[in-house]
N, C-alpha and C positions, 0 to 999 in steps of 0.2 A: 504494500500500500504506500509506503514511504517513497519507494522508487517511482511509482505511478504519479504521486503528487509532485515529485521533483520534475518528472518529465512534463507534466501539464504546465508547471510554472515556466519551464524553459520554452515550451511552445508558445505560451502566452506572451512572454517577452519578445520572442521572434516576431510575433504578429504585430506587437506594438512598434517594433523597429521598422517592420515592413510598411506600416501605416504612417511612418514618420511621427510617431507620438513618443513622448518622453516616458522612460521607464520609472524615473525617480518621482514623477508626479503622483504615483499611486501610494507613496509612503504616508501621506497625510489623510488618506481616505478613512472615514469612520465606517468600517464594514458593518458594524452592528446596527447602524441606523439606515442602511440601504435596503430597499424593498427588492428582493430578487425577482419578483414578478412584474415589476414596473417596466414600461417600455422606454427606450432611449429616444426621447422626443427630438433631441438635437441631431440625430442621424436620420436624414430623410433621403439619402442618395439612392437612386434606383440602380438596378443591375447594369443598365446602359451607361450610367454615369461612372460607375466603378471601372467598367471595361475601358471607357474613354480615358479616364485618368491613368489607368495602367499603361495604355499605349503612349501617353504623353508624359509619363513619369511625374504626374501631379497628384499622386495619392496623398490624402490627408491635408491638402492645402486649400484653404478658404480663399476664393477670389478677392473678397473684400480685405482680408488680412494681408494678402499678397500686395494689394495696392498701397496699404498703409506701410508695409515694410519697404517698398520701393521709395516712398516719400522720405522715410527715415534714412534710408541709405544715401539719399541725395545730400544729406547734411553730415554724412560720415559716421552715423550712429546706427550700427546694425542692430536689428531687433533681437537676434539670437546669434551670438558669435560662434556657437558650437557647431562643428562640421556635422552635417547630417547626410547620410547616404540614402538616396531614393532608389528603391528597387523597382525594376521594370520587368517586362515579360522576358527579356533575355536572361535576367538573373534567375527567374522562376524556371525557365526551360533548362538552364544549365544545372540547377539544383535537381531537377527531375531526372535528367540524364545521369548525374552522379549517383543519385539514389538507386536507379535501375542497375547501374554497373556494380555498385556496392552489394546490392541484393544478390546479383548473379555470382559474385565472388564468394559471399558468405554461403550461398546455397550449394555451390560446388564443394566447399570445404565441409559441408555438413553442419554448419553452425546456425541454421535457420530451422526452427521447430514449428511444425504445423499444429494448430489447435486440435483438440479431440474431435471437434465436429466435422473435420475433413474426412473424406471417404478413405477406405483402406488403401486404395490404389495410390492416392497422393502420399499417404504416410509411408508406404512401402518404398517410394522413391527417395525419401529423406527420413530414415529412421531416427526417432528421437532418443537422445541419450538420457537415461534416468538422472534426476537431480543428485542422487547419491553418488553416482560415478563422476558427475561434474565436480562435486565437492572434493572427491578423492584426487582428481587431476589437479585441482587448485592447491590442495595441501601438499602434494608431492612436489609440484613446481616451487612452492614457497620453502620447502625443506632443503632445496639444493644449495650447495655452496662449493667454493673451490679453495684449495690450499695445496701445499707442496705434496706432490705425488708420493705414494708409498712404494712405487715401483722404482727399481734401479736397473741400470744397464751395466754390462761388463766393461770395466775400464781397462784399456790397454796399458795404462801406466802402473796400475796396481794388481792387475789380473784378478780383481775382485769386483763384485757387483756393488760399486760405490758411485757410479755415474748417475747424477740426477737428470730428470727429464722435464722439469718444470712443474706446473700445477696440475692437479687432477680434479675430477668431479666426484662429489660426495653428497650423501643425503643424511639428514639427522633422523630420518624415519627408517624403520625396517621395511623393505619392499618385498612384495609377494611375487609369485611366479607369473610370467607372461603379463607384466604390468607396464602400462604406459608411464614413461618417465618425463620426457620433454621433447619438444620439436626443435629441429635445426632451422636456422634462419640464414639465408644467404642470397646471392645473386646468380642467376643462370647465365652461363656463357659457353662459348664453344671451346673445344679442346685447345685450339690455337690461341684463343684469347686468354685462357687460363694459364697456359705455359708462359705467355708474355707477362701476365700479372705476377707469376711466381718469380720470373727472371728480374722483374723490377721491384721485387719485394713488396708487391701490392696485393698478392693473392696467396692462397693456401687454404688448408682445411677443406680441400675439395672432395666432394662426393660424386662419383660418376653416376648420373641418372640414366643415361642411355648412350648409345654410340654417338659421340660427337657433342654431348651436352653434359656440363659439369655444374654442380651447385657449389659455388665458391662462398664459404662462410667467413673468410678472414676479416673482411671489412666489418661485418656485423659483430664478430668476436671482439675486434678492437674497440668498437663502440659500446661494448657491454650488452649487446642485444642477442647474443647466441651463447647461452650458458652450456648448451650441449657440446660445443666445440672443446670444452675442457676435458671431455672424456677421452682418455688415452687408449692406445692399443697395447695389448700385452705381449706383442711380438718381441721375442728374445729378452724379455724382462723378468726380473726376480721380484716377488712380492715379499717385502720386508715384514708384513703383518702375519702372513701364514707361514713364512720361511720356506716357501715352495715356489716353483716356477709359476709365473703369473698366468692366470686364465681369464678369458673374457666371461663376464657375468651378464652382459647385455648384448643386444643386436639392434640393427636398424631395420625399419619397415618403411620403404618408399611408398608413397601414394600411387595407386595404379594409373591415375590420370593426370594429377597435378604434379608437374615436374619440380616445382619449388617446395613441395611438402615431403619432408623426411622426418621420421620420429624415432627416438631412442626408446627401446623397450627392454625390460629384463628378460632374460632367458628362462628356461623352465627350471629355475632354481631360486630359492628364497635368499634374500640378501640382508645381512645384519645392518643395523644402523651404523653410520659413519664408516662404511666400507667403500673403498674406491670403486667407481663404476667405469667399466671399460668395454670396448667392443673391437672385434678384429677388422682393421682397415682392409679394404680390398686393393687389388692391383699390385700384389707383391710388395706391400709397404715395408720399408726398412727405415730405422731411425738414422739421422745424419751421422757421419763419421765424427769421432771425437776430435776436438781441436788439440793440436800438438802443444 
């Protein structure tokens, strides 16, 4: 209910701005003394008047007030110095197009939920995720953090597993089997573009989506927008917590249609809290050679 009320207030303020009316002028209204059933006698514009005003960007402007403002402007005293943007049909049509595009994207990602009154065929095309699972996803995402990896690589200098590999991905929660962890975020590019980015030290953390297409997560990682990129590979690594060779406890699941959607999931194994999360990188991945 609180969210619905907040949404209604936002829409109300948007309408006021659209009609070139002040949002602040409502602060002094005594709502308890207003008759909700009373008609607004001051508003007598017809539908034709409104459409005409929209086409000429004159919404909410009284012709008599406009003449008075012009006379005041002649003496260099503006009636209202605050800048006001007048929205016209072009703005409305652009907003409409943006909303349609946003809906299509959210629909494709499965984030639009149909009401119960829709028929089974509609709901089958977009299955609704139970609220309980939505809460679980949010809690898992909030539990993730990164710190120095517990994995070590073999050092040529000491012949021991003492070489650090940077930060790793962890969760303060114990994770169950086959459980969604978090989504990767990046930019789609061609193999050639990706190689060029890596050469310029502008790319990396790439996930091959299909032949010739790579999801490059490095930029989002540097911006702090891709927590999943902290998940390391156990390739040739030693787990200092288990005192054994590191093994992947997670895997990735690419979306079958959306190339930019890849999600990290736990494998068929339960994971204790504060255990490093890792998955096997593809393409014969090897960690860089140790610096001399």
